[in-house]
N, C-alpha and C positions, 0 to 999 in steps of 0.2 A: 725519526723524532722519538724522543723518550717522553712519556707522559707520567704524571704523578700517580702513585698508587692510591691516592685519596680522591680520584675522580668519581663523580657521581652525577647522574642525570645530564651528561654531556658537558658539564662544567669542569674543564680540565686546564691544567697548565702543562705546556710541553716545552721541551728544550731540544733544539736542533743544533748540533755542533758541527761546524764546517772546518775547513783548513785554516781560515783566517777570520772567521766570524762565528759568534754564537747568538742564536735568536731564541728569545723566550716568547711563547705564544699563549695568550689567554683565549681559549676557544669560546668562552661565553661572550666576550666583547670583540673578538677577532682582532685585538690589538697586538702589536709586535714590538718588542724591545730588542735592539741589536747592540752587541758588545763585541769588542775585539777579544781574541782569545786571551790576551794578557789581562784585560779587565776582568774577564770571567774567572781566570785563575786566581786573581786577587780576591774576588768575591767569595769563591769557594773556600779559599784559605781562611778568610775572616769567619765564615760560617763554622768551619771545623774548629777554629780557635775560640768560639763562643762569643765573638764580638756582637752578635745580633740576638743573643739570648734575652728573653724577657726577665724582668726582675722577679 
């Protein structure tokens, strides 16, 4: 699992990439979001393209 470089006091976001699933974990709430690898690739492409940039 990869964790954010912005982790502090045990509050981290981690990403675990499997062969057919990507899980995003919030260590503070212990919640998990699951995505297909195709959904994750589309999200990452959107981030790189600036689709989620704040105004």
